[in-house]
C-alpha positions, 0 to 999 in steps of 0.5 A: 943676360941671365934673369933669375926669378925665385918665388917663395911662400914662407911659412907664416912664422918664418916670413920675417926671417926669410925677408931678412935673409934676402935683404941682408944678402942683396947688397953683397950680391949686387957687389959681385962681378957680373950682377946687374940687378937684385930685387925683392918684391912682396906679394900682398895677397892671400899667399904673401909670397916673396919674389926675388929677382937677379940679373946677370951679365953672363952664364959664367958669372951666374955659375960662379955666384951659384957656387958662392957662400952668398948663394948658400944664404939664398938656399937657406931662405928657400928652405923656409918656404911652405911650398916648393919654391919656384925658381926659373933661369931665363937667357935673353939675347935682346932687351928692349925698352919703351921704344917697343911700346911706342913701336907696337902702339904706333903700328896701326898708324898715327893717332892709334895710341897715346905716347907713354908718359915720359917717353918724349 
């Protein structure tokens, strides 16, 4: 799985436009073959940054996406940033869920930690 993160800090007067571009493209990207998820998060701090995240099944499918017209719109949103956007690509060969929390919290023996809500 490939995880893509993009953090952008839009110019104040371009924040709504940047968010609109990402919201408009989210559905079409999720419909692309190999896209596992696409999410947009807003920071509510001084910077008012936007975090855009995509998950892809394979590098080949991500490469096809990067060459697409949909990706050109992501690049357009990046151009509205007040700073150089931070983009990262992570390749993961293993994914774990709540069982990792249970394993770690249980390492010290019984009673070492509470079971997370909804885990049982």
